[in-house]
PyMOL Python script that loads the backbone (N, CA, C, O; Angstrom):
from pymol import cmd

cmd.read_pdbstr("""\
ATOM      1  N   UNK A   1     116.424 103.825 112.314  1.00  0.00           N
ATOM      2  CA  UNK A   1     116.375 103.816 111.120  1.00  0.00           C
ATOM      3  C   UNK A   1     115.190 103.683 110.353  1.00  0.00           C
ATOM      4  O   UNK A   1     114.935 104.644 109.628  1.00  0.00           O
ATOM      5  N   UNK A   2     114.336 102.640 110.336  1.00  0.00           N
ATOM      6  CA  UNK A   2     113.156 102.307 109.479  1.00  0.00           C
ATOM      7  C   UNK A   2     112.127 103.667 109.721  1.00  0.00           C
ATOM      8  O   UNK A   2     111.113 103.502 110.398  1.00  0.00           O
ATOM      9  N   UNK A   3     112.401 104.864 109.202  1.00  0.00           N
ATOM     10  CA  UNK A   3     111.361 105.837 109.326  1.00  0.00           C
ATOM     11  C   UNK A   3     111.629 107.010 107.865  1.00  0.00           C
ATOM     12  O   UNK A   3     112.658 107.621 107.576  1.00  0.00           O
ATOM     13  N   UNK A   4     110.417 107.004 107.227  1.00  0.00           N
ATOM     14  CA  UNK A   4     110.291 108.228 106.292  1.00  0.00           C
ATOM     15  C   UNK A   4     110.739 109.557 106.648  1.00  0.00           C
ATOM     16  O   UNK A   4     110.193 110.269 107.490  1.00  0.00           O
ATOM     17  N   UNK A   5     111.616 109.813 106.062  1.00  0.00           N
ATOM     18  CA  UNK A   5     111.976 111.319 106.310  1.00  0.00           C
ATOM     19  C   UNK A   5     111.062 112.330 105.780  1.00  0.00           C
ATOM     20  O   UNK A   5     111.147 113.558 105.803  1.00  0.00           O
ATOM     21  N   UNK A   6     110.544 111.877 105.499  1.00  0.00           N
ATOM     22  CA  UNK A   6     109.623 112.980 104.538  1.00  0.00           C
ATOM     23  C   UNK A   6     108.208 113.185 105.245  1.00  0.00           C
ATOM     24  O   UNK A   6     107.700 114.276 105.503  1.00  0.00           O
ATOM     25  N   UNK A   7     107.562 111.667 105.561  1.00  0.00           N
ATOM     26  CA  UNK A   7     105.969 111.996 106.117  1.00  0.00           C
ATOM     27  C   UNK A   7     106.133 111.479 107.936  1.00  0.00           C
ATOM     28  O   UNK A   7     105.491 111.877 108.908  1.00  0.00           O
ATOM     29  N   UNK A   8     107.316 110.404 107.845  1.00  0.00           N
ATOM     30  CA  UNK A   8     107.516 110.432 109.239  1.00  0.00           C
ATOM     31  C   UNK A   8     106.934 108.957 109.380  1.00  0.00           C
ATOM     32  O   UNK A   8     107.099 108.353 110.439  1.00  0.00           O
ATOM     33  N   UNK A   9     106.507 108.594 108.713  1.00  0.00           N
ATOM     34  CA  UNK A   9     105.760 106.988 108.529  1.00  0.00           C
ATOM     35  C   UNK A   9     106.918 105.964 109.479  1.00  0.00           C
ATOM     36  O   UNK A   9     108.084 105.890 109.089  1.00  0.00           O
ATOM     37  N   UNK A  10     106.567 105.382 110.446  1.00  0.00           N
ATOM     38  CA  UNK A  10     107.648 104.352 111.132  1.00  0.00           C
ATOM     39  C   UNK A  10     107.024 103.046 111.308  1.00  0.00           C
ATOM     40  O   UNK A  10     106.085 102.713 110.584  1.00  0.00           O
ATOM     41  N   UNK A  11     107.524 102.217 112.303  1.00  0.00           N
ATOM     42  CA  UNK A  11     107.120 100.846 112.603  1.00  0.00           C
ATOM     43  C   UNK A  11     106.279 100.792 113.061  1.00  0.00           C
ATOM     44  O   UNK A  11     106.367 101.780 113.791  1.00  0.00           O
ATOM     45  N   UNK A  12     104.889 100.138 113.371  1.00  0.00           N
ATOM     46  CA  UNK A  12     104.142  99.758 114.481  1.00  0.00           C
ATOM     47  C   UNK A  12     104.093  97.934 115.252  1.00  0.00           C
ATOM     48  O   UNK A  12     104.639  96.937 114.779  1.00  0.00           O
ATOM     49  N   UNK A  13     103.516  97.997 116.130  1.00  0.00           N
ATOM     50  CA  UNK A  13     103.548  96.769 117.157  1.00  0.00           C
ATOM     51  C   UNK A  13     102.217  96.182 116.705  1.00  0.00           C
ATOM     52  O   UNK A  13     101.297  96.987 116.558  1.00  0.00           O
ATOM     53  N   UNK A  14     101.991  94.942 116.473  1.00  0.00           N
ATOM     54  CA  UNK A  14     100.564  94.240 116.935  1.00  0.00           C
ATOM     55  C   UNK A  14     101.108  92.957 117.158  1.00  0.00           C
ATOM     56  O   UNK A  14     102.221  92.833 117.669  1.00  0.00           O
ATOM     57  N   UNK A  15     100.101  91.553 116.663  1.00  0.00           N
ATOM     58  CA  UNK A  15      99.998  90.161 117.224  1.00  0.00           C
ATOM     59  C   UNK A  15     100.084  89.475 115.652  1.00  0.00           C
ATOM     60  O   UNK A  15      99.802  90.153 114.664  1.00  0.00           O
ATOM     61  N   UNK A  16     100.423  88.340 115.572  1.00  0.00           N
ATOM     62  CA  UNK A  16     100.532  87.447 114.743  1.00  0.00           C
ATOM     63  C   UNK A  16      99.453  86.329 115.549  1.00  0.00           C
ATOM     64  O   UNK A  16      99.651  85.631 116.544  1.00  0.00           O
ATOM     65  N   UNK A  17      98.205  86.485 114.648  1.00  0.00           N
ATOM     66  CA  UNK A  17      97.328  85.345 115.431  1.00  0.00           C
ATOM     67  C   UNK A  17      96.799  83.981 114.441  1.00  0.00           C
ATOM     68  O   UNK A  17      96.029  84.042 113.483  1.00  0.00           O
ATOM     69  N   UNK A  18      97.234  83.195 114.805  1.00  0.00           N
ATOM     70  CA  UNK A  18      97.293  81.467 114.144  1.00  0.00           C
ATOM     71  C   UNK A  18      96.125  81.208 114.329  1.00  0.00           C
ATOM     72  O   UNK A  18      95.544  81.759 115.264  1.00  0.00           O
ATOM     73  N   UNK A  19      95.526  80.403 113.587  1.00  0.00           N
ATOM     74  CA  UNK A  19      94.297  79.474 113.758  1.00  0.00           C
ATOM     75  C   UNK A  19      93.869  79.420 115.203  1.00  0.00           C
ATOM     76  O   UNK A  19      92.757  79.862 115.494  1.00  0.00           O
ATOM     77  N   UNK A  20      94.693  78.892 116.176  1.00  0.00           N
ATOM     78  CA  UNK A  20      94.139  78.665 117.193  1.00  0.00           C
ATOM     79  C   UNK A  20      93.836  80.039 118.041  1.00  0.00           C
ATOM     80  O   UNK A  20      93.414  80.121 119.194  1.00  0.00           O
ATOM     81  N   UNK A  21      94.138  80.966 117.236  1.00  0.00           N
ATOM     82  CA  UNK A  21      93.896  82.116 118.024  1.00  0.00           C
ATOM     83  C   UNK A  21      94.896  82.522 119.091  1.00  0.00           C
ATOM     84  O   UNK A  21      94.670  83.393 119.930  1.00  0.00           O
ATOM     85  N   UNK A  22      96.037  81.813 118.992  1.00  0.00           N
ATOM     86  CA  UNK A  22      97.308  81.983 119.869  1.00  0.00           C
ATOM     87  C   UNK A  22      97.914  83.462 118.959  1.00  0.00           C
ATOM     88  O   UNK A  22      97.943  83.580 117.734  1.00  0.00           O
ATOM     89  N   UNK A  23      98.275  84.286 119.793  1.00  0.00           N
ATOM     90  CA  UNK A  23      98.810  85.320 119.525  1.00  0.00           C
ATOM     91  C   UNK A  23     100.711  85.942 119.919  1.00  0.00           C
ATOM     92  O   UNK A  23     101.125  85.931 121.078  1.00  0.00           O
ATOM     93  N   UNK A  24     101.141  86.174 119.343  1.00  0.00           N
ATOM     94  CA  UNK A  24     102.762  86.580 119.465  1.00  0.00           C
ATOM     95  C   UNK A  24     103.162  87.916 118.885  1.00  0.00           C
ATOM     96  O   UNK A  24     102.707  88.193 117.775  1.00  0.00           O
ATOM     97  N   UNK A  25     103.773  88.582 119.354  1.00  0.00           N
ATOM     98  CA  UNK A  25     103.999  90.009 119.001  1.00  0.00           C
ATOM     99  C   UNK A  25     105.053  89.873 117.580  1.00  0.00           C
ATOM    100  O   UNK A  25     106.023  89.132 117.417  1.00  0.00           O
ATOM    101  N   UNK A  26     104.504  90.790 116.744  1.00  0.00           N
ATOM    102  CA  UNK A  26     105.113  90.944 115.181  1.00  0.00           C
ATOM    103  C   UNK A  26     105.017  92.596 115.532  1.00  0.00           C
ATOM    104  O   UNK A  26     104.185  93.155 116.247  1.00  0.00           O
ATOM    105  N   UNK A  27     106.572  93.412 114.508  1.00  0.00           N
ATOM    106  CA  UNK A  27     106.526  94.386 114.097  1.00  0.00           C
ATOM    107  C   UNK A  27     106.113  94.512 112.481  1.00  0.00           C
ATOM    108  O   UNK A  27     106.443  93.792 111.538  1.00  0.00           O
ATOM    109  N   UNK A  28     105.359  95.569 112.516  1.00  0.00           N
ATOM    110  CA  UNK A  28     104.613  96.192 110.767  1.00  0.00           C
ATOM    111  C   UNK A  28     105.452  97.058 110.694  1.00  0.00           C
ATOM    112  O   UNK A  28     105.450  98.176 111.210  1.00  0.00           O
ATOM    113  N   UNK A  29     106.598  96.310 109.702  1.00  0.00           N
ATOM    114  CA  UNK A  29     107.356  97.983 109.464  1.00  0.00           C
ATOM    115  C   UNK A  29     106.704  98.493 108.199  1.00  0.00           C
ATOM    116  O   UNK A  29     105.718  97.997 107.653  1.00  0.00           O
ATOM    117  N   UNK A  30     107.577  99.839 107.701  1.00  0.00           N
ATOM    118  CA  UNK A  30     107.144 100.300 106.273  1.00  0.00           C
ATOM    119  C   UNK A  30     108.119  99.780 105.233  1.00  0.00           C
ATOM    120  O   UNK A  30     109.163  99.204 105.540  1.00  0.00           O
ATOM    121  N   UNK A  31     107.718 100.016 103.959  1.00  0.00           N
ATOM    122  CA  UNK A  31     108.812  99.879 103.045  1.00  0.00           C
ATOM    123  C   UNK A  31     109.549 100.913 102.768  1.00  0.00           C
ATOM    124  O   UNK A  31     109.072 101.787 102.045  1.00  0.00           O
ATOM    125  N   UNK A  32     110.818 101.034 103.262  1.00  0.00           N
ATOM    126  CA  UNK A  32     111.611 102.234 103.126  1.00  0.00           C
ATOM    127  C   UNK A  32     112.431 101.894 102.541  1.00  0.00           C
ATOM    128  O   UNK A  32     112.963 100.786 102.618  1.00  0.00           O
ATOM    129  N   UNK A  33     112.873 103.280 101.421  1.00  0.00           N
ATOM    130  CA  UNK A  33     113.800 102.807 100.210  1.00  0.00           C
ATOM    131  C   UNK A  33     114.628 104.358 100.300  1.00  0.00           C
ATOM    132  O   UNK A  33     114.131 105.437 100.624  1.00  0.00           O
ATOM    133  N   UNK A  34     116.072 104.057  99.894  1.00  0.00           N
ATOM    134  CA  UNK A  34     116.904 104.797  99.587  1.00  0.00           C
ATOM    135  C   UNK A  34     116.892 105.738  98.366  1.00  0.00           C
ATOM    136  O   UNK A  34     117.400 105.228  97.367  1.00  0.00           O
ATOM    137  N   UNK A  35     116.361 107.178  98.194  1.00  0.00           N
ATOM    138  CA  UNK A  35     116.308 107.222  97.111  1.00  0.00           C
ATOM    139  C   UNK A  35     116.506 108.913  96.738  1.00  0.00           C
ATOM    140  O   UNK A  35     116.332 109.754  97.620  1.00  0.00           O
ATOM    141  N   UNK A  36     116.878 109.284  95.376  1.00  0.00           N
ATOM    142  CA  UNK A  36     117.603 110.619  95.259  1.00  0.00           C
ATOM    143  C   UNK A  36     116.314 111.609  94.978  1.00  0.00           C
ATOM    144  O   UNK A  36     115.501 111.204  94.148  1.00  0.00           O
ATOM    145  N   UNK A  37     116.100 112.739  95.542  1.00  0.00           N
ATOM    146  CA  UNK A  37     115.109 113.462  94.797  1.00  0.00           C
ATOM    147  C   UNK A  37     115.337 115.142  95.358  1.00  0.00           C
ATOM    148  O   UNK A  37     115.873 115.663  96.336  1.00  0.00           O
ATOM    149  N   UNK A  38     114.579 115.639  94.098  1.00  0.00           N
ATOM    150  CA  UNK A  38     115.002 117.157  94.231  1.00  0.00           C
ATOM    151  C   UNK A  38     114.057 118.040  95.083  1.00  0.00           C
ATOM    152  O   UNK A  38     112.874 118.344  94.927  1.00  0.00           O
ATOM    153  N   UNK A  39     114.955 118.348  96.021  1.00  0.00           N
ATOM    154  CA  UNK A  39     114.274 119.045  97.303  1.00  0.00           C
ATOM    155  C   UNK A  39     114.728 120.747  97.495  1.00  0.00           C
ATOM    156  O   UNK A  39     115.732 121.110  98.108  1.00  0.00           O
ATOM    157  N   UNK A  40     113.865 121.550  96.906  1.00  0.00           N
ATOM    158  CA  UNK A  40     114.466 122.989  96.770  1.00  0.00           C
ATOM    159  C   UNK A  40     115.443 123.237  95.910  1.00  0.00           C
ATOM    160  O   UNK A  40     116.402 123.950  96.204  1.00  0.00           O
ATOM    161  N   UNK A  41     115.267 122.588  94.598  1.00  0.00           N
ATOM    162  CA  UNK A  41     116.366 122.282  93.700  1.00  0.00           C
ATOM    163  C   UNK A  41     117.689 121.931  93.747  1.00  0.00           C
ATOM    164  O   UNK A  41     118.527 121.978  92.847  1.00  0.00           O
ATOM    165  N   UNK A  42     117.802 121.539  94.994  1.00  0.00           N
ATOM    166  CA  UNK A  42     118.818 120.307  95.172  1.00  0.00           C
ATOM    167  C   UNK A  42     118.593 119.001  95.132  1.00  0.00           C
ATOM    168  O   UNK A  42     117.489 118.497  95.338  1.00  0.00           O
ATOM    169  N   UNK A  43     119.466 118.476  94.906  1.00  0.00           N
ATOM    170  CA  UNK A  43     119.665 116.665  94.731  1.00  0.00           C
ATOM    171  C   UNK A  43     119.852 116.143  96.393  1.00  0.00           C
ATOM    172  O   UNK A  43     120.848 116.606  96.948  1.00  0.00           O
ATOM    173  N   UNK A  44     119.047 115.296  97.152  1.00  0.00           N
ATOM    174  CA  UNK A  44     118.777 115.436  98.344  1.00  0.00           C
ATOM    175  C   UNK A  44     119.112 113.505  98.581  1.00  0.00           C
ATOM    176  O   UNK A  44     118.718 112.892  97.589  1.00  0.00           O
ATOM    177  N   UNK A  45     119.460 112.985  99.195  1.00  0.00           N
ATOM    178  CA  UNK A  45     119.265 111.412  99.861  1.00  0.00           C
ATOM    179  C   UNK A  45     119.033 111.573 100.530  1.00  0.00           C
ATOM    180  O   UNK A  45     119.494 112.340 101.374  1.00  0.00           O
ATOM    181  N   UNK A  46     117.430 110.375 100.536  1.00  0.00           N
ATOM    182  CA  UNK A  46     116.648 110.517 101.574  1.00  0.00           C
ATOM    183  C   UNK A  46     116.131 108.951 101.756  1.00  0.00           C
ATOM    184  O   UNK A  46     116.258 108.105 100.871  1.00  0.00           O
ATOM    185  N   UNK A  47     115.586 108.729 102.927  1.00  0.00           N
ATOM    186  CA  UNK A  47     114.756 107.410 103.327  1.00  0.00           C
ATOM    187  C   UNK A  47     113.204 107.619 103.316  1.00  0.00           C
ATOM    188  O   UNK A  47     112.665 107.864 104.396  1.00  0.00           O
ATOM    189  N   UNK A  48     112.561 107.554 102.357  1.00  0.00           N
ATOM    190  CA  UNK A  48     111.621 107.252 102.105  1.00  0.00           C
ATOM    191  C   UNK A  48     110.401 106.042 101.790  1.00  0.00           C
ATOM    192  O   UNK A  48     110.650 105.079 101.064  1.00  0.00           O
ATOM    193  N   UNK A  49     109.435 106.188 102.260  1.00  0.00           N
ATOM    194  CA  UNK A  49     108.184 105.094 102.328  1.00  0.00           C
ATOM    195  C   UNK A  49     107.884 105.049 100.617  1.00  0.00           C
ATOM    196  O   UNK A  49     108.223 105.954  99.856  1.00  0.00           O
ATOM    197  N   UNK A  50     107.247 103.918 100.241  1.00  0.00           N
ATOM    198  CA  UNK A  50     106.569 104.146  98.641  1.00  0.00           C
ATOM    199  C   UNK A  50     106.173 104.563  99.020  1.00  0.00           C
ATOM    200  O   UNK A  50     107.014 105.045  99.778  1.00  0.00           O
ATOM    201  N   UNK A  51     104.772 105.215  99.420  1.00  0.00           N
ATOM    202  CA  UNK A  51     103.925 106.022  99.100  1.00  0.00           C
ATOM    203  C   UNK A  51     104.710 106.961  99.030  1.00  0.00           C
ATOM    204  O   UNK A  51     104.843 107.309  97.856  1.00  0.00           O
ATOM    205  N   UNK A  52     105.236 107.480  99.646  1.00  0.00           N
ATOM    206  CA  UNK A  52     105.988 109.206  99.109  1.00  0.00           C
ATOM    207  C   UNK A  52     106.809 109.267  98.181  1.00  0.00           C
ATOM    208  O   UNK A  52     107.287 110.347  97.835  1.00  0.00           O
ATOM    209  N   UNK A  53     107.201 107.848  97.466  1.00  0.00           N
ATOM    210  CA  UNK A  53     108.408 107.775  96.485  1.00  0.00           C
ATOM    211  C   UNK A  53     107.051 108.228  95.246  1.00  0.00           C
ATOM    212  O   UNK A  53     107.109 109.319  94.679  1.00  0.00           O
ATOM    213  N   UNK A  54     106.035 107.353  94.995  1.00  0.00           N
ATOM    214  CA  UNK A  54     104.999 107.467  94.155  1.00  0.00           C
ATOM    215  C   UNK A  54     104.251 108.260  94.467  1.00  0.00           C
ATOM    216  O   UNK A  54     103.390 108.223  93.588  1.00  0.00           O
ATOM    217  N   UNK A  55     103.850 109.386  95.546  1.00  0.00           N
ATOM    218  CA  UNK A  55     103.568 111.026  95.726  1.00  0.00           C
ATOM    219  C   UNK A  55     104.049 112.142  94.888  1.00  0.00           C
ATOM    220  O   UNK A  55     103.407 112.990  94.269  1.00  0.00           O
ATOM    221  N   UNK A  56     105.539 111.922  95.025  1.00  0.00           N
ATOM    222  CA  UNK A  56     106.469 112.685  94.600  1.00  0.00           C
ATOM    223  C   UNK A  56     106.706 112.815  93.271  1.00  0.00           C
ATOM    224  O   UNK A  56     107.074 113.842  92.700  1.00  0.00           O
ATOM    225  N   UNK A  57     106.383 111.255  92.565  1.00  0.00           N
ATOM    226  CA  UNK A  57     106.737 111.254  91.067  1.00  0.00           C
ATOM    227  C   UNK A  57     105.739 111.928  90.649  1.00  0.00           C
ATOM    228  O   UNK A  57     106.088 112.688  89.746  1.00  0.00           O
ATOM    229  N   UNK A  58     104.364 112.009  90.964  1.00  0.00           N
ATOM    230  CA  UNK A  58     103.250 112.537  90.305  1.00  0.00           C
ATOM    231  C   UNK A  58     103.222 114.318  90.409  1.00  0.00           C
ATOM    232  O   UNK A  58     102.534 115.205  89.903  1.00  0.00           O
ATOM    233  N   UNK A  59     104.225 114.265  91.233  1.00  0.00           N
ATOM    234  CA  UNK A  59     103.987 115.899  91.328  1.00  0.00           C
ATOM    235  C   UNK A  59     104.702 116.810  90.047  1.00  0.00           C
ATOM    236  O   UNK A  59     105.459 116.188  89.302  1.00  0.00           O
ATOM    237  N   UNK A  60     104.496 118.115  89.811  1.00  0.00           N
ATOM    238  CA  UNK A  60     105.033 118.389  88.656  1.00  0.00           C
ATOM    239  C   UNK A  60     106.308 118.796  89.469  1.00  0.00           C
ATOM    240  O   UNK A  60     106.522 118.964  90.669  1.00  0.00           O
ATOM    241  N   UNK A  61     107.425 118.930  87.810  1.00  0.00           N
ATOM    242  CA  UNK A  61     108.622 119.403  88.144  1.00  0.00           C
ATOM    243  C   UNK A  61     108.642 121.069  88.138  1.00  0.00           C
ATOM    244  O   UNK A  61     108.152 121.631  87.158  1.00  0.00           O
ATOM    245  N   UNK A  62     109.224 121.896  89.260  1.00  0.00           N
ATOM    246  CA  UNK A  62     109.700 122.805  89.072  1.00  0.00           C
ATOM    247  C   UNK A  62     110.767 123.589  88.891  1.00  0.00           C
ATOM    248  O   UNK A  62     111.393 123.856  89.916  1.00  0.00           O
ATOM    249  N   UNK A  63     111.243 124.136  87.658  1.00  0.00           N
ATOM    250  CA  UNK A  63     112.472 124.491  87.626  1.00  0.00           C
ATOM    251  C   UNK A  63     113.248 125.631  87.578  1.00  0.00           C
ATOM    252  O   UNK A  63     114.476 125.541  87.561  1.00  0.00           O
TER     253      UNK A  63
END
""", "prot")
cmd.dss("prot")
cmd.show_as("cartoon", "prot")
cmd.util.cbc("prot")
cmd.orient("prot")
């Protein structure tokens, strides 16, 4: 579920590294938000990452 429907950004795996250099597995997830945007003149409810939300707010609105 945690995937941006516009750019496809999804979670990645990695390690948390403590001061003693001990590594434990972790997931780094994108900040996904449900929002309503206009796509092709219609309102659609999408799961978008916050980067796509910011970019879409800067795009000119075409009526």
